[in-house]
C-alpha positions in Angstrom: -21.8 20.2 -12.5 -23.9 17.2 -13.3 -22.8 13.8 -11.9 -22.9 12.3 -15.5 -19.9 14.6 -16.2 -17.8 12.4 -13.9 -16.1 9.0 -14.5 -16.9 8.1 -10.9 -18.4 9.8 -7.9 -18.1 9.5 -4.1 -20.1 11.3 -1.4 -18.1 14.6 -1.8 -15.8 14.1 -4.9 -16.2 13.5 -8.6 -13.4 12.2 -10.8 -13.1 13.3 -14.4 -10.5 13.7 -17.0 -8.5 17.0 -17.1 -9.7 19.2 -20.0 -8.4 22.2 -21.8 -11.3 24.2 -20.3 -9.8 23.6 -16.8 -6.9 25.9 -17.6 -8.1 29.1 -15.8 -9.2 27.4 -12.6 -6.3 24.9 -12.5 -3.6 27.5 -13.0 -5.2 29.9 -10.5 -5.4 27.1 -7.9 -1.8 26.0 -8.7 -0.6 29.6 -8.1 -2.5 29.8 -4.8 -0.9 26.5 -3.8 2.7 27.0 -4.9 4.1 27.5 -1.4 2.0 24.7 0.0 3.5 22.3 -2.6 7.1 23.4 -2.4 9.5 21.6 -2.6 7.4 18.4 -3.3 5.9 19.2 -6.6 5.4 22.1 -9.0 2.0 22.1 -10.7 1.5 24.1 -13.9 0.6 27.7 -12.8 0.9 29.5 -16.2 -1.3 28.9 -19.2 1.6 27.7 -21.4 2.7 25.2 -18.7 -0.9 24.0 -18.4 -1.2 23.5 -22.1 2.0 21.3 -22.2 0.9 19.4 -19.1 -2.6 18.7 -20.5 -1.2 17.6 -23.9 0.9 15.0 -22.2 -2.3 13.1 -21.5 -2.9 12.7 -25.2 -0.3 10.0 -25.1 -1.5 6.4 -24.6 0.8 5.8 -21.5 -0.7 8.7 -19.5 -4.1 9.6 -18.0 -4.8 13.0 -16.4 -7.6 13.7 -14.0 -9.1 16.3 -11.7 -10.8 15.7 -8.4 -13.8 18.0 -8.1 -16.0 18.9 -5.2 -19.5 17.6 -6.1 -21.3 20.5 -4.4 -19.6 23.2 -6.5 -17.8 21.4 -9.3 -14.7 23.2 -8.2 -11.3 21.5 -8.7 -9.9 20.3 -5.4 -6.8 18.6 -6.8 -5.2 16.9 -9.8 -3.9 13.4 -10.3 -2.3 11.4 -13.1 -1.4 7.9 -13.9 1.9 8.1 -15.8 4.2 5.6 -17.4 1.5 3.1 -18.1 3.0 -0.2 -19.2 0.8 -2.9 -20.7 1.5 -6.5 -21.5 2.5 -8.7 -18.5 3.2 -5.6 -16.3 -0.2 -3.7 -16.4 1.2 -1.0 -14.2 1.3 2.8 -13.8 2.8 5.5 -11.6 0.5 7.8 -9.6 1.1 11.5 -9.3 -1.3 13.8 -7.3 -1.6 17.1 -5.5 -4.4 18.7 -3.5 -4.9 22.4 -3.9 -4.4 24.4 -0.7 -8.1 25.3 -0.3 -9.0 21.6 -0.2 -6.1 20.3 1.8 -6.8 18.4 5.1 -10.5 17.8 4.3 -10.2 14.1 3.1 -11.1 15.1 -0.5 -7.8 13.7 -1.9 -8.3 10.3 -0.1 -11.8 10.0 -1.5 -10.8 11.1 -5.0 -7.8 8.8 -5.1 -9.9 5.9 -4.1 -12.1 6.7 -7.1 -9.0 6.9 -9.3 -7.8 3.5 -8.1 -11.2 2.0 -8.8 -11.0 3.5 -12.3 -7.4 2.4 -12.8 -8.0 -1.2 -11.7 -11.4 -1.3 -13.5 -11.7 0.7 -16.7 -8.0 1.0 -17.4 -7.3 -2.7 -16.6 -4.2 -2.0 -14.5 -2.9 -4.5 -11.9 -0.4 -2.3 -10.0 -0.1 1.4 -9.2 3.1 2.8 -7.8 3.3 6.1 -5.8 6.7 7.7 -5.3 6.8 10.1 -2.3 9.7 12.2 -0.9 10.6 11.0 2.6 9.8 14.3 4.3 6.4 14.7 2.8 4.4 13.5 5.8 0.9 14.4 4.5 1.5 12.4 1.3 3.0 9.5 3.2 -0.1 9.4 5.5 -2.3 9.5 2.4 -0.7 6.5 0.6 -0.8 4.5 3.9 -4.5 5.4 4.4 -5.2 4.2 0.8 -3.6 0.8 1.5 -0.3 1.2 -0.4 2.7 -0.8 0.9 6.2 0.6 1.2 8.6 -1.2 -1.1 11.8 0.7 -0.7 13.8 3.9 -1.2 15.1 5.3 -4.5 17.9 7.8 -4.0 18.0 10.7 -6.4 14.9 9.4 -8.2 13.1 12.5 -9.7 14.3 16.0 -10.6 11.9 18.3 -8.9 12.3 22.1 -8.2 15.9 22.1 -9.3 17.2 19.1 -7.5 17.4 15.3 -7.7 15.2 14.1 -4.8 15.0 10.7 -3.0 11.6 9.0 -3.0 10.0 6.2 -1.1 8.4 3.7 -3.4 4.9 2.7 -2.4 2.6 0.4 -4.4 -0.9 -1.1 -4.4 -2.3 -4.0 -6.5 -5.8 -4.8 -7.4 -5.8 -7.7 -5.0 -4.9 -5.4 -2.1 -8.1 -3.4 -2.7 -10.4 -6.4 -2.5 -11.6 -6.4 1.1 
């Protein structure tokens, strides 16, 4: 895939919007990664689920992305900025998941740095929040590595895989990324 297909690129990762044409690869990777993600998140693994998921990003308060390996163009993971609130708040909620074949290789950290650059630049946001289940150590390490700060715990915060789950609230602002 050509670099001009991406919104932003890093040494190994390109960030682009999720597209309808991603359905086959995305759902295959989601099926391969279902056990890896359980119980933290359930990514769309069937075509009908993908279609509904992709269509959510047609709304003005959501942006959906894929993080691709630049060498192959293959999808390494997905990410979204949800619940975008404008006005005085200029904030959104980050959701993300690496596919199992790409896990542990630093691709998500690189890709999410690109996404934050896009969110604080092109999207004009000031704050991004990430909500992580307390037992999800890889995700907690990732948000720490990206410079997020822990702001608290929200009991019974999100309904995931059949249960209300506690989440730690982590956030980063544009000022925190200026080093």
